[in-house]
DSSP file (Angstrom, degrees, kcal/mol; ACC not computed):
  #  RESIDUE AA STRUCTURE BP1 BP2  ACC     N-H-->O    O-->H-N    N-H-->O    O-->H-N    TCO  KAPPA ALPHA  PHI   PSI    X-CA   Y-CA   Z-CA
    1    1 A X              0   0    0      0, 0.0     2,-0.2     0, 0.0    61,-0.0   0.000 360.0 360.0 360.0 134.0    0.0    0.0    0.0
    2    2 A X        -     0   0    0      1,-0.1     2,-0.6    32,-0.1    28,-0.1  -0.462 360.0-130.0 -67.1 130.9    1.3    3.4   -0.9
    3    3 A X        -     0   0    0     -2,-0.2     2,-0.6    59,-0.1    59,-0.1  -0.781  20.6-155.5 -88.6 121.9    2.0    5.8    2.0
    4    4 A X        -     0   0    0     -2,-0.6     2,-0.5    57,-0.3    57,-0.2  -0.846  10.5-173.2 -98.2 114.1    0.3    9.3    1.4
    5    5 A X        +     0   0    0     -2,-0.6     2,-0.3    55,-0.1    55,-0.1  -0.918  10.4 167.2-109.1 140.5    1.9   12.2    3.2
    6    6 A X        -     0   0    0     -2,-0.5     2,-0.4    31,-0.2    53,-0.3  -0.897  25.8-124.8-142.4 168.5    0.3   15.6    3.0
    7    7 A X        -     0   0    0     -2,-0.3    32,-1.3    51,-0.3    51,-0.5  -0.906  14.5-171.7-123.1 147.5    0.6   18.8    4.8
    8    8 A X  B     -a   39   0A   0     49,-2.7    63,-0.3    30,-0.4    32,-0.3  -0.998  13.3-154.2-132.5 131.3   -1.8   21.0    6.7
    9    9 A X        +     0   0    0     30,-1.3    47,-0.3    47,-0.6     2,-0.3  -0.741  18.3 165.4-103.5 155.7   -0.9   24.6    8.0
   10   10 A X        -     0   0    0     -2,-0.3     2,-0.1    31,-0.2    31,-0.1  -0.945  44.3 -89.7-165.7 149.9   -2.5   26.5   10.9
   11   11 A X    >   -     0   0    0     -2,-0.3     3,-0.6     1,-0.1     8,-0.1  -0.443  35.3-135.8 -65.7 129.5   -1.7   29.6   13.0
   12   12 A X  T 3  S+     0   0    0      1,-0.2    -1,-0.1    -2,-0.1   141,-0.1   0.858 100.1  38.7 -60.1 -38.6    0.4   28.5   16.1
   13   13 A X  T 3  S+     0   0    0    140,-0.0    -1,-0.2     2,-0.0   137,-0.1   0.571  86.8 111.7 -98.5  -5.1   -1.6   30.5   18.6
   14   14 A X    <   -     0   0    0     -3,-0.6     3,-0.1     1,-0.1     6,-0.0  -0.314  55.5-152.3 -63.3 147.1   -5.1   30.0   17.3
   15   15 A X  S    S+     0   0    0      1,-0.2     2,-0.3   134,-0.1    -1,-0.1   0.599  71.1  36.1-102.1  -9.2   -7.3   27.8   19.7
   16   16 A X    >   -     0   0    0      1,-0.1     3,-1.0   133,-0.1     4,-0.4  -0.996  68.4-129.1-144.1 150.5   -9.6   26.4   17.0
   17   17 A X  G >  S+     0   0    0     -2,-0.3     3,-1.1     1,-0.3     5,-0.3   0.837 111.7  59.1 -58.2 -34.5   -9.7   25.1   13.5
   18   18 A X  G 3  S+     0   0    0      1,-0.3    -1,-0.3     3,-0.1     4,-0.1   0.776  98.2  58.5 -66.6 -26.5  -12.6   27.4   12.9
   19   19 A X  G <  S+     0   0    0     -3,-1.0    -1,-0.3     2,-0.1    -2,-0.2   0.560  96.0  81.7 -82.2  -8.3  -10.6   30.5   13.9
   20   20 A X  S <  S-     0   0    0     -3,-1.1     2,-0.9    -4,-0.4   -10,-0.0  -0.489  82.1-124.3 -97.2 168.8   -8.0   29.9   11.1
   21   21 A X        -     0   0    0     -2,-0.2    21,-3.0     2,-0.0     2,-0.4  -0.718  42.8-177.6-107.9  74.1   -8.1   30.7    7.5
   22   22 A X  E     -B   41   0A   0     -2,-0.9     2,-0.4    -5,-0.3    19,-0.3  -0.658   9.9-169.2 -87.7 134.9   -7.4   27.1    6.3
   23   23 A X  E     -B   40   0A   0     17,-3.5    17,-2.0    -2,-0.4     2,-0.3  -0.953  23.4-120.2-120.8 136.8   -7.1   26.5    2.7
   24   24 A X  E     +B   39   0A   0    108,-0.7    15,-0.3    -2,-0.4     3,-0.1  -0.557  29.8 172.9 -79.2 133.2   -7.0   22.9    1.1
   25   25 A X  E     -     0   0A   0     13,-4.1     2,-0.3     1,-0.4    14,-0.2   0.766  69.3 -13.0-102.3 -47.7   -3.9   22.2   -0.7
   26   26 A X  E     -B   38   0A   0     12,-1.3    12,-4.0   -19,-0.3     2,-0.4  -0.968  48.6-167.9-155.7 145.2   -4.6   18.5   -1.5
   27   27 A X  E     -B   37   0A   0     -2,-0.3     2,-0.6    10,-0.3    10,-0.2  -0.913  18.1-176.1-131.8 104.7   -6.9   15.9   -0.3
   28   28 A X  E     +B   36   0A   0      8,-2.9     8,-2.9    -2,-0.4     2,-0.5  -0.907   6.5 177.2-114.3 124.4   -5.9   12.4   -1.4
   29   29 A X  E     +B   35   0A   0     -2,-0.6     6,-0.2     6,-0.2     3,-0.1  -0.972  15.9 161.9-124.3 115.0   -8.0    9.3   -0.8
   30   30 A X  E    S-     0   0A   0      4,-2.5     2,-0.3    -2,-0.5     5,-0.2   0.730  78.2 -23.0 -92.7 -35.5   -6.9    5.9   -2.0
   31   31 A X  E >  S-B   34   0A   0      3,-1.4     3,-1.5     0, 0.0    -1,-0.4  -0.950  76.2 -86.4-165.8 168.3   -9.1    4.0    0.3
   32   32 A X  T 3  S+     0   0    0     -2,-0.3     3,-0.1     1,-0.2    -3,-0.0   0.620 131.2  39.0 -64.6  -7.7  -10.8    4.5    3.7
   33   33 A X  T 3  S+     0   0    0      1,-0.2    30,-3.5    28,-0.0     2,-0.3   0.235 112.3  57.6-120.8   9.4   -7.6    3.4    5.4
   34   34 A X  E <  S+CB  62  31A   0     -3,-1.5    -4,-2.5    28,-0.2    -3,-1.4  -0.820  75.8 121.3-142.6  96.0   -5.0    5.1    3.0
   35   35 A X  E     -CB  61  29A   0     26,-2.0    26,-2.7    -2,-0.3     2,-0.3  -0.954  33.0-166.8-149.7 169.7   -5.4    8.9    2.8
   36   36 A X  E     -CB  60  28A   0     -8,-2.9    -8,-2.9    -2,-0.3     2,-0.4  -0.978   5.0-158.7-157.1 153.5   -3.8   12.2    3.3
   37   37 A X  E     -CB  59  27A   0     22,-1.2    22,-0.8    -2,-0.3     2,-0.5  -0.980   1.9-159.3-135.0 145.8   -4.7   15.8    3.5
   38   38 A X  E     + B   0  26A   0    -12,-4.0   -13,-4.1    -2,-0.4   -12,-1.3  -0.982  18.6 161.6-127.2 127.0   -2.9   19.2    3.0
   39   39 A X  E     -aB   8  24A   0    -32,-1.3   -30,-1.3    -2,-0.5    18,-0.8  -0.907  16.4-163.4-129.0 159.4   -4.1   22.5    4.3
   40   40 A X  E     -DB  56  23A   0    -17,-2.0   -17,-3.5   -32,-0.3     2,-0.8  -0.975  22.7-126.0-139.6 156.6   -2.4   25.8    5.0
   41   41 A X  E >   - B   0  22A   0     14,-0.9     3,-1.7    -2,-0.3     4,-0.5  -0.891  14.8-165.9-105.2 108.0   -3.6   28.7    7.1
   42   42 A X  G >  S+     0   0    0    -21,-3.0     3,-0.8    -2,-0.8    -1,-0.2   0.769  87.2  62.8 -63.0 -27.4   -3.6   31.7    5.0
   43   43 A X  G 3  S+     0   0    0    -22,-0.3    -1,-0.3     1,-0.2   -21,-0.1   0.635  97.0  59.2 -71.2 -20.8   -3.9   33.9    8.1
   44   44 A X  G <  S+     0   0    0     -3,-1.7     2,-0.3   -23,-0.2    -1,-0.2   0.588  77.2 117.9 -90.7  -7.7   -0.6   32.6    9.4
   45   45 A X    <   -     0   0    0     -3,-0.8     2,-0.4    -4,-0.5     9,-0.2  -0.431  43.9-168.5 -63.4 122.2    1.4   33.9    6.4
   46   46 A X  E     -E   53   0A   0      7,-2.8     7,-2.0    -2,-0.3     2,-0.4  -0.945   8.6-148.2-113.4 136.4    4.1   36.4    7.2
   47   47 A X  E     +E   52   0A   0     -2,-0.4     2,-0.2     5,-0.2     5,-0.2  -0.814  23.6 168.6-107.0 140.7    5.8   38.3    4.5
   48   48 A X  E >  S-E   51   0A   0      3,-2.4     3,-2.1    -2,-0.4     2,-0.2  -0.743  71.1 -65.1-149.0  90.6    9.4   39.7    4.4
   49   49 A X  T 3  S-     0   0    0      1,-0.3    -1,-0.3    -2,-0.2    28,-0.0  -0.463 120.5 -10.0  60.4-127.8   10.2   40.8    0.9
   50   50 A X  T 3  S+     0   0    0     -2,-0.2    27,-3.6    -3,-0.1     2,-0.3   0.544 119.5  95.1 -75.6  -9.8   10.1   37.7   -1.3
   51   51 A X  E <   -EF  48  76A   0     -3,-2.1    -3,-2.4    25,-0.2     2,-0.3  -0.649  52.9-166.1 -94.8 149.2    9.9   35.4    1.6
   52   52 A X  E     -EF  47  75A   0     23,-2.2    23,-2.8    -2,-0.3     2,-0.4  -0.985   0.2-167.5-128.0 133.4    6.8   33.9    3.1
   53   53 A X  E     +EF  46  74A   0     -7,-2.0    -7,-2.8    -2,-0.3     2,-0.3  -0.984  24.5 144.7-125.4 133.7    6.7   32.1    6.5
   54   54 A X  E     - F   0  73A   0     19,-2.4    19,-3.4    -2,-0.4     2,-0.4  -0.982  46.0 -98.3-160.0 164.0    3.6   30.0    7.5
   55   55 A X  E     - F   0  72A   0    -14,-0.3   -14,-0.9    -2,-0.3     2,-0.3  -0.762  35.6-178.6 -94.8 142.7    2.5   26.9    9.4
   56   56 A X  E     -DF  40  71A   0     15,-2.8    15,-4.5    -2,-0.4   -47,-0.6  -0.978   8.9-153.5-137.5 154.2    1.8   23.7    7.6
   57   57 A X  E     - F   0  70A   0    -18,-0.8   -49,-2.7    -2,-0.3   -18,-0.4  -0.894   5.2-144.2-128.0 154.1    0.6   20.4    8.8
   58   58 A X  E     + F   0  69A   0     11,-2.7    11,-2.1   -51,-0.5     2,-0.4  -0.970  16.4 175.4-116.7 131.8    0.8   16.7    7.7
   59   59 A X  E     +CF  37  68A   0    -22,-0.8   -22,-1.2    -2,-0.4     2,-0.4  -0.979  12.3 162.6-132.9 123.0   -1.9   14.1    8.2
   60   60 A X  E     -CF  36  67A   0      7,-2.9     7,-2.7    -2,-0.4     2,-0.4  -0.997  17.5-170.9-145.4 137.7   -1.4   10.7    6.7
   61   61 A X  E     +CF  35  66A   0    -26,-2.7   -26,-2.0    -2,-0.4     2,-0.4  -0.988   7.8 172.7-130.7 126.1   -3.0    7.2    7.2
   62   62 A X  E >  S-CF  34  65A   0      3,-2.6     3,-1.7    -2,-0.4     2,-0.4  -0.906  70.6 -52.6-131.1 103.8   -1.7    4.0    5.8
   63   63 A X  T 3  S-     0   0    0    -30,-3.5     0, 0.0    -2,-0.4     0, 0.0  -0.575 122.7 -17.9  71.0-126.4   -3.7    1.1    7.2
   64   64 A X  T 3  S+     0   0    0     -2,-0.4     2,-0.9    -3,-0.1    -1,-0.3   0.482 116.2 100.2 -94.4  -4.0   -3.7    1.4   11.0
   65   65 A X  E <   +F   62   0A   0     -3,-1.7    -3,-2.6   -32,-0.2     2,-0.6  -0.712  48.6 177.2 -85.6 106.3   -0.7    3.8   11.0
   66   66 A X  E     +F   61   0A   0     -2,-0.9    26,-0.3    -5,-0.2     2,-0.3  -0.946   4.0 169.6-113.2 119.8   -1.8    7.4   11.5
   67   67 A X  E     -F   60   0A   0     -7,-2.7    -7,-2.9    -2,-0.6     2,-0.3  -0.895   8.9-175.7-126.1 154.7    0.8   10.1   11.8
   68   68 A X  E     -FG  59  90A   0     22,-1.9    22,-3.1    -2,-0.3     2,-0.3  -0.953   3.8-171.1-145.3 161.1    0.5   13.8   11.7
   69   69 A X  E     -FG  58  89A   0    -11,-2.1   -11,-2.7    -2,-0.3     2,-0.5  -0.995  16.6-141.4-153.0 153.0    3.0   16.7   11.8
   70   70 A X  E     -FG  57  88A   0     18,-2.5    18,-2.1    -2,-0.3     2,-0.4  -0.988  21.4-173.4-121.4 134.3    3.4   20.4   12.1
   71   71 A X  E     -FG  56  87A   0    -15,-4.5   -15,-2.8    -2,-0.5     2,-0.6  -0.926  25.3-145.5-118.8 139.7    5.9   22.4   10.1
   72   72 A X  E     -FG  55  86A   0     14,-1.9    13,-3.0    -2,-0.4    14,-1.1  -0.965  38.1-165.7 -98.6 120.5    7.0   26.0   10.1
   73   73 A X  E     -FG  54  84A   0    -19,-3.4   -19,-2.4    -2,-0.6     2,-0.4  -0.835  16.0-161.1-119.6 142.3    7.6   26.5    6.3
   74   74 A X  E     -FG  53  83A   0      9,-2.9     9,-2.4    -2,-0.4     2,-0.4  -0.961   6.1-168.5-125.2 140.5    9.4   29.2    4.4
   75   75 A X  E     -FG  52  82A   0    -23,-2.8   -23,-2.2    -2,-0.4     2,-0.7  -0.988  16.3-148.2-129.7 137.7    9.0   30.0    0.7
   76   76 A X  E  >> -FG  51  81A   0      5,-2.2     4,-1.6    -2,-0.4     5,-1.5  -0.909  12.6-168.6-100.8 110.0   11.1   32.3   -1.5
   77   77 A X  T  45S+     0   0    0    -27,-3.6    -1,-0.2    -2,-0.7   -26,-0.1   0.874  82.6  54.3 -69.1 -34.1    8.7   33.6   -4.0
   78   78 A X  T  45S+     0   0    0      1,-0.2    -1,-0.2   -28,-0.1   -27,-0.1   0.865 120.0  30.9 -66.7 -38.5   11.4   35.1   -6.2
   79   79 A X  T  45S-     0   0    0      2,-0.1    -1,-0.2   -29,-0.1    -2,-0.2   0.501 102.1-129.8 -94.1 -10.3   13.3   31.9   -6.6
   80   80 A X  T  <5 +     0   0    0     -4,-1.6    29,-0.7     1,-0.2     2,-0.3   0.907  60.8 139.4  57.2  43.8   10.1   29.6   -6.3
   81   81 A X  E   < -GH  76 108A   0     -5,-1.5    -5,-2.2    27,-0.2     2,-0.3  -0.799  36.4-159.0-118.4 165.8   11.8   27.5   -3.6
   82   82 A X  E     +GH  75 107A   0     25,-2.4    25,-1.5    -2,-0.3     2,-0.3  -0.971  11.7 170.6-140.4 143.1   10.6   26.0   -0.3
   83   83 A X  E     -G   74   0A   0     -9,-2.4    -9,-2.9    -2,-0.3     2,-0.5  -0.981  32.0-119.4-150.4 164.6   12.1   24.7    2.9
   84   84 A X  E     -G   73   0A   0     -2,-0.3    20,-2.2   -11,-0.2   -11,-0.2  -0.926  17.5-171.3-103.3 122.3   11.0   23.5    6.3
   85   85 A X  E    S-     0   0A   0    -13,-3.0     2,-0.3    -2,-0.5   -12,-0.2   0.896  75.5  -0.8 -78.5 -44.5   12.3   25.6    9.2
   86   86 A X  E     -G   72   0A   0    -14,-1.1   -14,-1.9    15,-0.1     2,-0.3  -0.970  65.8-171.5-144.7 154.2   11.0   23.3   12.0
   87   87 A X  E     -GI  71 100A   0     13,-2.1    13,-3.1    -2,-0.3     2,-0.4  -0.976   4.4-176.6-151.4 135.9    9.1   20.0   11.9
   88   88 A X  E     -GI  70  99A   0    -18,-2.1   -18,-2.5    -2,-0.3     2,-0.3  -0.997  10.9-157.3-134.0 136.3    7.4   17.9   14.6
   89   89 A X  E     -GI  69  98A   0      9,-2.8     8,-2.3    -2,-0.4     9,-1.1  -0.835   6.1-167.3-113.2 151.2    5.7   14.6   14.1
   90   90 A X  E     -GI  68  96A   0    -22,-3.1   -22,-1.9    -2,-0.3     6,-0.2  -0.943  13.4-134.7-133.9 150.3    3.1   12.8   16.2
   91   91 A X    >   -     0   0    0      4,-2.0     3,-2.6    -2,-0.3   -24,-0.2  -0.387  48.3 -81.8 -97.7-175.9    1.6    9.3   16.3
   92   92 A X  T 3  S+     0   0    0    -26,-0.3   -25,-0.1     1,-0.3    -1,-0.0   0.786 131.1  53.4 -60.2 -28.2   -2.1    8.5   16.6
   93   93 A X  T 3  S-     0   0    0      2,-0.1    -1,-0.3     1,-0.0     3,-0.1   0.326 118.5-110.6 -85.6   5.9   -1.9    9.0   20.5
   94   94 A X    <   +     0   0    0     -3,-2.6     2,-0.4     1,-0.3    -2,-0.1   0.659  68.7 146.8  70.4  18.6   -0.4   12.4   20.0
   95   95 A X        -     0   0    0      1,-0.1    -4,-2.0     2,-0.0     2,-0.3  -0.701  57.0-111.6 -80.8 136.4    2.9   11.4   21.3
   96   96 A X  E     +I   90   0A   0     -2,-0.4    -6,-0.3    -6,-0.2     3,-0.1  -0.498  39.6 173.1 -69.9 128.9    5.8   13.3   19.7
   97   97 A X  E     +     0   0A   0     -8,-2.3     2,-0.3     1,-0.3    -7,-0.2   0.423  62.0  12.6-117.0  -1.1    7.8   10.8   17.6
   98   98 A X  E     -I   89   0A   0     -9,-1.1    -9,-2.8     2,-0.0     2,-0.4  -0.884  53.5-167.7-172.0 142.5   10.2   13.1   15.8
   99   99 A X  E     -I   88   0A   0     -2,-0.3     2,-0.5   -11,-0.2   -11,-0.2  -0.998   3.6-169.3-133.5 142.1   11.6   16.7   15.8
  100  100 A X  E     +I   87   0A   0    -13,-3.1   -13,-2.1    -2,-0.4     4,-0.1  -0.959  11.2 171.4-126.2 109.7   13.6   18.5   13.2
  101  101 A X        +     0   0    0     -2,-0.5     2,-0.4   -15,-0.2    -1,-0.1   0.295  55.2  75.7-111.0  14.0   14.8   21.7   14.6
  102  102 A X  S    S-     0   0    0    -15,-0.1   -18,-0.1   -18,-0.0   -15,-0.0  -0.974  89.6-101.8-118.3 141.4   17.3   22.8   11.8
  103  103 A X        -     0   0    0     -2,-0.4   -18,-0.2     1,-0.1     2,-0.1  -0.163  33.6-126.6 -53.2 147.3   16.1   24.2    8.5
  104  104 A X        -     0   0    0    -20,-2.2    -1,-0.1     1,-0.2     3,-0.1  -0.405  41.0 -81.7 -84.5 171.3   16.1   21.8    5.6
  105  105 A X        -     0   0    0     -2,-0.1   -21,-0.2     1,-0.1     2,-0.2  -0.375  49.8-100.0 -70.3 155.5   17.9   22.9    2.4
  106  106 A X        +     0   0    0    -23,-0.1     2,-0.3    -3,-0.1   -23,-0.2  -0.562  53.0 172.1 -73.1 144.3   16.1   25.2    0.0
  107  107 A X  E     -H   82   0A   0    -25,-1.5   -25,-2.4    -2,-0.2     2,-0.5  -0.984  37.9-108.2-149.7 159.9   14.7   23.2   -2.9
  108  108 A X  E     -H   81   0A   0     -2,-0.3   -27,-0.2   -27,-0.2     2,-0.1  -0.761  44.5-115.1 -87.9 134.5   12.4   23.7   -5.9
  109  109 A X        -     0   0    0    -29,-0.7     3,-0.1    -2,-0.5    -1,-0.0  -0.452  35.7-104.2 -65.8 135.3    9.1   22.0   -5.4
  110  110 A X    >   -     0   0    0     -2,-0.1     3,-1.4     1,-0.1     6,-0.5  -0.332  46.8 -89.0 -60.2 144.9    8.5   19.0   -7.8
  111  111 A X  T 3  S+     0   0    0      1,-0.2    -1,-0.1     5,-0.1     3,-0.1  -0.213 111.1  12.4 -51.4 141.7    6.0   19.7  -10.6
  112  112 A X  T 3  S+     0   0    0      1,-0.2     2,-0.3    -3,-0.1    -1,-0.2   0.748 101.7 136.9  61.8  25.5    2.5   19.0  -10.0
  113  113 A X    <>  -     0   0    0     -3,-1.4     4,-1.9     1,-0.1    -1,-0.2  -0.723  69.2-119.4-105.3 157.9    3.2   18.6   -6.1
  114  114 A X  H  > S+     0   0    0     -2,-0.3     4,-1.8     1,-0.2     5,-0.1   0.894 116.7  56.8 -52.1 -44.5    1.5   19.8   -3.0
  115  115 A X  H  > S+     0   0    0      1,-0.2     4,-2.3     2,-0.2     3,-0.4   0.930 106.2  47.6 -55.2 -52.8    4.7   21.7   -2.2
  116  116 A X  H  > S+     0   0    0     -6,-0.5     4,-2.1     1,-0.3    -1,-0.2   0.891 110.3  53.1 -57.7 -42.1    4.6   23.6   -5.5
  117  117 A X  H  X S+     0   0    0     -4,-1.9     4,-2.0     1,-0.2    -1,-0.3   0.829 108.0  50.7 -61.7 -35.0    0.9   24.4   -4.9
  118  118 A X  H  X S+     0   0    0     -4,-1.8     4,-2.6    -3,-0.4     5,-0.3   0.898 108.3  51.9 -68.3 -40.2    1.8   25.8   -1.4
  119  119 A X  H  X S+     0   0    0     -4,-2.3     4,-1.5     1,-0.2     6,-0.3   0.912 113.4  45.1 -68.1 -35.1    4.5   28.0   -3.0
  120  120 A X  H  <>S+     0   0    0     -4,-2.1     5,-1.6    -5,-0.2     6,-1.3   0.874 114.2  48.7 -71.6 -34.0    1.9   29.4   -5.6
  121  121 A X  H  <5S+     0   0    0     -4,-2.0     3,-0.4     4,-0.2    -2,-0.2   0.915 115.0  42.0 -71.0 -42.7   -0.8   29.9   -2.9
  122  122 A X  H  <5S+     0   0    0     -4,-2.6    -1,-0.2     1,-0.2    -2,-0.2   0.767 115.8  50.7 -77.3 -26.3    1.4   31.8   -0.4
  123  123 A X  T  <5S-     0   0    0     -4,-1.5    -1,-0.2    -5,-0.3    -2,-0.2   0.543 113.1-118.0 -90.1  -6.2    3.1   33.9   -3.3
  124  124 A X  T   5S+     0   0    0     -4,-0.4    -3,-0.2    -3,-0.4    -4,-0.1   0.631  82.6 117.6  85.5   9.2   -0.3   34.9   -4.7
  125  125 A X  S   <S+     0   0    0     -5,-1.6     2,-0.3    -6,-0.3    -4,-0.2   0.413  79.0  34.8 -88.4   1.0    0.2   33.2   -8.1
  126  126 A X  S    S-     0   0    0     -6,-1.3     2,-0.4    -5,-0.1    -2,-0.2  -0.976  71.5-152.1-149.0 139.4   -2.7   30.9   -7.4
  127  127 A X        -     0   0    0     -2,-0.3    -6,-0.1    -3,-0.1     2,-0.0  -0.890  28.9-108.8-111.7 140.9   -6.1   31.4   -5.5
  128  128 A X        -     0   0    0     -2,-0.4     2,-0.2    -7,-0.1  -103,-0.1  -0.363  34.9-130.9 -64.3 152.5   -8.0   28.7   -3.9
  129  129 A X    >   -     0   0    0      1,-0.1     3,-1.9    -2,-0.0    -1,-0.1  -0.595  19.5-111.6-105.1 166.0  -11.2   27.7   -5.5
  130  130 A X  G >  S+     0   0    0      1,-0.3     3,-1.0    -2,-0.2    -1,-0.1   0.896 115.1  67.3 -60.9 -37.6  -14.7   27.2   -4.1
  131  131 A X  G 3  S+     0   0    0      1,-0.3    -1,-0.3     3,-0.0     5,-0.1   0.640  87.3  70.3 -56.8 -16.2  -14.3   23.4   -4.7
  132  132 A X  G <  S+     0   0    0     -3,-1.9  -108,-0.7  -108,-0.1    -1,-0.3  -0.076  72.1 151.8 -98.0  31.8  -11.5   23.4   -2.0
  133  133 A X    X   -     0   0    0     -3,-1.0     3,-2.0     1,-0.2     4,-0.3  -0.367  53.7-133.6 -60.8 137.8  -14.1   24.0    0.8
  134  134 A X  G >  S+     0   0    0      1,-0.3     3,-1.6  -112,-0.2    -1,-0.2   0.725 100.6  82.0 -64.2 -14.5  -13.2   22.6    4.1
  135  135 A X  G 3  S+     0   0    0      1,-0.3    -1,-0.3     4,-0.0     4,-0.1   0.767  88.6  54.1 -56.4 -25.9  -16.7   21.3    4.2
  136  136 A X  G <  S+     0   0    0     -3,-2.0    -1,-0.3     2,-0.1    -2,-0.2   0.595  90.1 104.1 -84.7 -13.4  -15.3   18.4    2.0
  137  137 A X  S <  S-     0   0    0     -3,-1.6     2,-0.2    -4,-0.3  -110,-0.0  -0.349  88.3 -96.7 -69.0 145.4  -12.7   17.7    4.6
  138  138 A X    >>  -     0   0    0      1,-0.2     4,-1.6    -2,-0.1     3,-0.9  -0.459  29.2-140.3 -59.8 127.4  -12.9   14.7    7.0
  139  139 A X  H 3> S+     0   0    0      1,-0.3     4,-2.0    -2,-0.2    -1,-0.2   0.814 100.2  62.8 -64.3 -28.7  -14.4   16.1   10.2
  140  140 A X  H 34 S+     0   0    0      2,-0.2    -1,-0.3     1,-0.2     4,-0.2   0.893 104.5  47.4 -67.3 -31.6  -11.9   13.9   12.3
  141  141 A X  H X4 S+     0   0    0     -3,-0.9     3,-1.7     1,-0.2     6,-0.3   0.962 111.6  49.7 -70.6 -47.7   -9.0   15.8   10.7
  142  142 A X  H 3< S+     0   0    0     -4,-1.6  -125,-0.2     1,-0.3    -2,-0.2   0.824 115.8  43.4 -58.2 -36.1  -10.6   19.3   11.4
  143  143 A X  T 3< S+     0   0    0     -4,-2.0    -1,-0.3    -5,-0.2    -2,-0.2   0.290  84.1 130.8 -92.3   8.0  -11.2   18.3   15.0
  144  144 A X    X>  -     0   0    0     -3,-1.7     3,-1.8    -4,-0.2     4,-1.6  -0.337  66.9-124.5 -65.9 137.2   -7.8   16.7   15.5
  145  145 A X  H 3> S+     0   0    0      1,-0.3     4,-3.1     2,-0.2     7,-0.3   0.740 108.5  68.8 -55.1 -22.9   -6.1   18.0   18.7
  146  146 A X  H 34 S+     0   0    0      1,-0.2    -1,-0.3     2,-0.2    -2,-0.0   0.850 109.1  36.7 -65.7 -29.3   -3.1   19.0   16.6
  147  147 A X  H <4 S+     0   0    0     -3,-1.8    -2,-0.2    -6,-0.3    -1,-0.2   0.727 128.1  34.5 -85.7 -28.2   -5.3   21.7   15.1
  148  148 A X  H  < S+     0   0    0     -4,-1.6     2,-0.7     1,-0.1    -2,-0.2   0.647 104.2  67.9-105.7 -16.8   -7.2   22.5   18.2
  149  149 A X    ><  -     0   0    0     -4,-3.1     3,-1.5    -5,-0.2     4,-0.2  -0.886  57.1-163.0-110.7 108.2   -4.8   22.1   21.2
  150  150 A X  G >  S+     0   0    0     -2,-0.7     3,-0.8     1,-0.3    -1,-0.1   0.624  85.5  70.2 -65.6  -9.9   -2.1   24.7   21.2
  151  151 A X  G 3  S+     0   0    0      1,-0.2    -1,-0.3     2,-0.1    -5,-0.1   0.748  91.9  61.2 -75.5 -19.5    0.0   22.6   23.7
  152  152 A X  G <         0   0    0     -3,-1.5    -1,-0.2    -7,-0.3    -2,-0.2   0.459 360.0 360.0 -80.9  -1.7    0.6   20.2   20.9
  153  153 A X    <         0   0    0     -3,-0.8    -1,-0.2    -4,-0.2    -2,-0.1   0.429 360.0 360.0-111.4 360.0    2.4   22.7   18.7
């Protein structure tokens, strides 16, 4: 079974998913037990010249294995590159299973990838569509403690 990894962004200090400006980046479903979702919080985007900093999250399920992660992401709009400044991964019970506290190297996002779509969304070269309504998202993802409990970030 393929493992689908996706990213979801949200504002660090917000207390509920409803308070965020969540935008669907990708929602991939291969089966009820193999899925992933990508969101970003447009309200968390900070601009500094060509650079954008924002929160992104990863939700992925492959069979019984459910992981999620929170990333502080940086984009260079001029160079169309992306890197992760920090990353924390959590298991299904919300235990921290991994921490990356050093920025990754800058890279160009692969064509037709969720990362490239994030670059376009935060740089303003693409706008979300009505079809990307959060109403189509799995309610369990939107109510996930990673999005609603600030202690987990």
